FIVOFI-344122 format. One record per residue (C-alpha): x negated, y negated, z; residue in three letters. Coordinates in steps of 0.2 Angstrom, whole numbers, plus 5000, padded with zeros to 4 digits. Layout:
BEGIN
XYZala/...
END
This chain:
BEGIN
500149995001met/498649895004lys/497749914989lys/499349874978ala/499649724989leu/497849664986phe/498049674966phe/499849584967leu/498949454978ala/498349394960ala/500149334955ile/500249204967pro/498449164967cys/498649114947ser/499848974953leu/498348874956leu/497848874938val/499348874930ala/500048714940ala/499048614929gly/499648674913tyr/501448674919arg/501548504929trp/500348394923gly/499948294938gly/499348454947ser/497748464937gly/496848444954trp/497048624959leu/496048704946cys/494448624953trp/494648784967phe/495948884956gly/494849034952phe/493949034969val/495149174974pro/494649274958leu/492849254962phe/493149314981ile/494549464975ala/493149544963ile/491549554976glu/492049714981ser/492949804966leu/492249914951ser/491949834934leu/493749924930gly/494649854946gln/493949664943ala/494549664925phe/496149744931leu/496349594944trp/495849464931gly/496949534920trp/498549504932leu/497749324936phe/497849264920ala/499349364913gly/500449284927ser/499749114924ala/500249124907trp/501949174911cys/502049024924ile/501348904911ser/502448954895val/504349024904pro/504948934887trp/504149044876leu/505649174877ala/506849064872gly/505948974857ala/505549144850met/507449194851gln/507949034842arg/506549024830ser/506449224825phe/508549244827arg/508249394838ile/509149444853pro/508649364868tyr/508049544875his/506949554861val/506349394863ala/505849414881phe/504949574878gly/503949494864leu/503649344878tyr/503149474891leu/501949574877gly/500949394874leu/500949364892cys/499949524894ala/499049494878ala/498449314884his/497849394901gly/496449494892leu/495449344895ser/495749334912gly/495049504912gly/493549464903ile/493149324914leu/493249434928ala/492449554923trp/490949474913ala/490749374932ser/490549534941arg/489449624928arg/488449484924leu/488049354936ala/487049464947pro/486049534933arg/485549364929leu/485149314946ser/484149444947ser/483249434930leu/482849234935leu/482649244951gly/483749104956glu/485249044966ser/486649174965pro/487949034965trp/487048944949ala/486949124940ala/489149144943leu/489348954937ala/488248994922val/489149174916val/490849124922ala/490748954912ser/489849054897ala/491149184897ala/492649044897met/491848934884leu/491649114872ala/493649144876leu/494048964873glu/493148974858gly/493549144850tyr/494949234859phe/496449234848thr/497949184854gly/499649084849val/499448944858phe/497448904862pro/497748844879phe/496048764885gln/495748704903leu/495248524898ala/497248514897gln/497348524914thr/496348374916gln/497348264906leu/498048174922phe/496348084925his/495648024908leu/493847984912pro/493748174916thr/493948224898val/493048084888gln/491548214887cys/492648294874ala/491848184863glu/490148264865leu/490448454865phe/492548464862gly/493748524875ser/492448644882gly/491248514889ala/492648504903val/492348724908val/490648684914pro/491148554927leu/492648654933leu/491748834936phe/490448724945cys/491548644957ala/492448814958asn/490748914963val/490448774974gly/492048804983phe/491648984983tyr/489848974990ala/490448875004cys/491849005008trp/490449145007ser/489249045020ala/490949015031trp/491849185031arg/491549305045pro/489849425042lys/490849585044his/492649545038pro/494149675037glu/494149735019ser/495549825010val/494650005003asp/494850014986leu/493550154982gly/492150034979arg/491249994999pro/489749924991glu/490249734988pro/489449614974met/487549594978gln/486649464971phe/484549484970glu/483449334972cys/481449344972ser/481249164977gly/482149064991gln/482848914981thr/483648774990phe/485248824982phe/485149014989arg/484448935008arg/485948825010leu/487548874998pro/488348695004tyr/487048624991ala/487748684977phe/489348594981leu/488448454982ala/487648474965phe/489448494957ala/490148354966ala/488548244960ala/488848314943leu/490648274942leu/490348084947leu/489048074933ala/490448124921asn/491648014929glu/490347854928ala/490247914910tyr/491947914906gly/492347754914arg/491047674903leu/491547764888arg/493447704890met/492947524894arg/491747524877ala/493247584867leu/494547474873asp/493347314867arg/493147414850ile/494947424848ile/495247254854ala/493947174843gln/494847284828glu/496547214832thr/495947044834ser/495247044815gln/497047104809lys/496447284805arg/498047364816ala/499247454805leu/501047414813arg/501847574813val/503747634814ala/503947814822ile/505647884820ile/506348014832gln/508048054827pro/508648184837met/509348304825leu/510248444831pro/509348634827ala/510548694815arg/510348524806asn/508448584803ile/508748764800ala/509948704786arg/509048574781arg/509448564764glu/511348584766ala/511248464779met/510048334768ala/511348204766ala/511848214787glu/510048194791asn/509548074780leu/510847964785ala/510347964804val/508547934799gln/509047774786asp/510047694798glu/508547704812met/507247654800thr/508147494793arg/508447444813gln/506547474815ala/506247364800leu/507347244805ala/506147204819glu/504747134805gly/503747194792pro/502747364796val/501347454786asp/501847644789leu/503447734793ile/503347894800leu/504948024800trp/504648204811pro/504448374802glu/505748474792ala/507048314794thr/507048264775tyr/508248384765gly/507348374747arg/506048494740arg/504648424731leu/504248514713tyr/502748484702tyr/501648584690ala/499748604696ala/498648604682ser/497048714682glu/495948554691asp/497348524704gly/498048384697ala/500048374698arg/501148334683arg/503048324682gly/503448294701glu/505148274706asn/506248284723leu/507448424720ser/507748364702gly/507548174704leu/506048094698ser/504948024712val/505547834709glu/507347884706glu/507447964725ala/506447824731trp/507547704726lys/509347804730arg/508547874746glu/507247774754thr/506847604746pro/505947534761tyr/504547384758pro/503447514766ala/502547664765ala/503447814770leu/502647984777leu/503748124774leu/503748314779asn/504648424768ala/504248604758gln/503748594740ser/503348704725glu/502048724716ala/502048784697thr/500148844695leu/499248854677trp/499349034679ser/501249024679gly/501349084697arg/502448984710lys/501848934727glu/502648874742arg/501848744754phe/502448654771asn/501948484765ser/501748304771ala/501648184757phe/501447984756leu/502847874747leu/502447704745glu/503647554735pro/504147574722pro/504447744722gly/502447804720lys/501947964725leu/500347934734ser/499648084739gly/500148274744val/499448384759val/499948544762his/499948634780lys/498448754782gln/498748854798leu/500348944796leu/501449014810phe/501349194809pro/503249284805phe/503849124804gly/503049054788glu/502049174784tyr/501949394786val/500149434793pro/499649564778phe/501349534770gly/500249514753arg/499249674756val/500849774763phe/502249714756pro/503549804767phe/503149704781leu/503949554774asn/505649644779arg/505149634795val/506049464797asn/507049414781pro/506949224786ala/505149204786val/504749064772phe/503049164763his/502149004763leu/500548984757thr/498948914766arg/498448734759gly/496548674758glu/495748614772pro/495248414774gly/496348344762arg/497048154766leu/498348044762leu/497947864758glu/498647714760met/498647594744gly/497347434748ser/496147534758gly/497347514772lys/496947694780ala/496547864775arg/497547994785ile/497548154791gly/499048244794val/499248384807ala/500948484801ile/501748584816cys/500648644827tyr/498948624821glu/498548484832asp/498348624845met/496648674834phe/495348574835arg/494548614817glu/496048534807pro/495748374815ala/493948394816arg/493748424795arg/494948274792phe/493748144800val/492148234792leu/493248204776ser/493248024780gly/495048004790ala/495047834801asp/496947894806leu/497748044812leu/499548094812val/500548244819asn/502248264811val/503148414820thr/504748484824asn/504948544843asp/506648574844val/506548744844trp/505548764861phe/507148694871gly/506348604884gly/505348434890lys/503948564898val/503448634881ala/503448464872cys/502448374886glu/501248534882gln/501148494863his/500648324866leu/499248384876gln/498348424862tyr/498648274852ser/497748184866val/496248284866leu/496048294845arg/496048094850ala/494948094861ile/493748224853glu/493748144837asn/493847954844arg/495347924831arg/497147844834thr/498448004834met/500147954828leu/501548074832arg/503348094825ala/504348234834val/506148254830asp/506548284849val/505048194857gly/503748154863val/503448034849ser/502147904850gly/500547824847val/498847904858val/497447784857asp/495447844854pro/495147864874thr/496747994875gly/498047854883arg/499747864877val/499947684873ala/501847684867ala/503047854869arg/504947904866ile/505348004879pro/505848194877val/507748204871gly/508148014867gln/508547964850lys/507647804847ala/506147734837tyr/504747644841leu/503447494835ile/501647484838ser/500147444833glu/498747584827ala/496847554824val/495847654811pro/494147674816leu/492747754807lys/491147844812gly/490748034819leu/490748094837thr/489348224841leu/490848344844phe/491548294825ser/489548324820arg/489548514828ile/490948554831gly/491248724842gly/489248744844leu/489548764865leu/490848884863asn/489548994851ala/488148954864leu/489249034878gly/489749184867leu/487649194861ala/487349184880ser/488649324885leu/487849454871leu/485949414877leu/486449464895leu/487249624890leu/485749654878ala/484449614889phe/485149704904gly/485449854892arg/483649844886gly/483049854904arg/483949964909gly/
END
């Protein structure tokens, strides 16, 4: 019984980490949220450590995304009990990341301490950080949760993401966690009562030298505190410097005036967007005209899947478009009838291209209309949603396409393509749907010359405030990593403007039918992260593999 309770204790302990994802202001709990994991695996075998970590992370995922079952039911049109089973399966699959973290810490931290003759606390911090960096960079998940999301309640902490991406926060968090764990290890009784788990020997660290950290475990917590203070100072300085740059660009009239529409169209209007095109258009047209009545704007944004027409065109061998039309109307005619606005309008719709070979392909596309009825450019979604926009291996095994008849069977777009506004006002990288959850699309846009980022999405399927706020977190990280303004147009919220420091400068709350008018400053230049990408994650993975190989070789 005690053994079962010991493993079940992973579930309430996971709340410390899950709270940062579920409730944004609770991210401070993550600074010691992994301490129970380190304490638990001390006296466990490698298999038991993996099991405890799996329960810990799987439970954290369940607590963080309770909305996912309902979202899958609505998106895939399946019974709720089936969706709930898929939800539990996804939580179990994502829990494997915690099992790997626990296994690596239990196996490799003592090995590193023995190899280098250094502090056991430093060894544990290095191994745990490397494992988490490798998992954040390479562990395949439906939603790539990152520890940096839990720290967005205090923006100076995450400004280091411009150097090494969101993973830069990982070593800071694990140094703090190991510091608290070191203090607990020094404070606890020498011969505590333990649960017999079939492995009486606790995790042993071998250290040939008497380093300062080893003699005084409290010193590692002091080291972690100093590291955090240095990061805090860096974050505050960078935010002040960026504020000055933004103010200067605004004073020189380089900011764009943007209108973002949040129409609150119901799910049935989105699912039947072509049949409901007239109704959807009437709602957005009225709101757009109200926004324009407040003064001229440079750019109007409508959310994903709220424009009912489909873009058709023929693609020549060199990729040029010919014969563009919107469900039978020429682009100019459609503009005159439906969107005759004195500003550029960024829309999302499906498109169908007839290739030079005669084959037809469908895309989830964003396109820019400029007056008077000019199609300025078209870009396509790169990262398609499995079983919603495509069936994995469906082209190789066609019978898989019958699993969900509602799948759109779309084609991936070319990465790094931009939309360019007239007169050189801005070069826009558009992340469609959940593409802002991944770091590479935004980074490729910036490398291609984007000075403004846009996310057009539709979170009506999520069915709750928590999911919409979590989606916003990704846009904040992309803005910080690349130092670009991120504009978000979302049907049900959160629509808004995220400035290059990660501040949400303007927003429309979830569930509110409204529009906002704000300024967006296009910025140029590349951050270190924009140049090197996920190098820190690659180093984390390489470190783990080297430790495994070197230790095995010695054995």
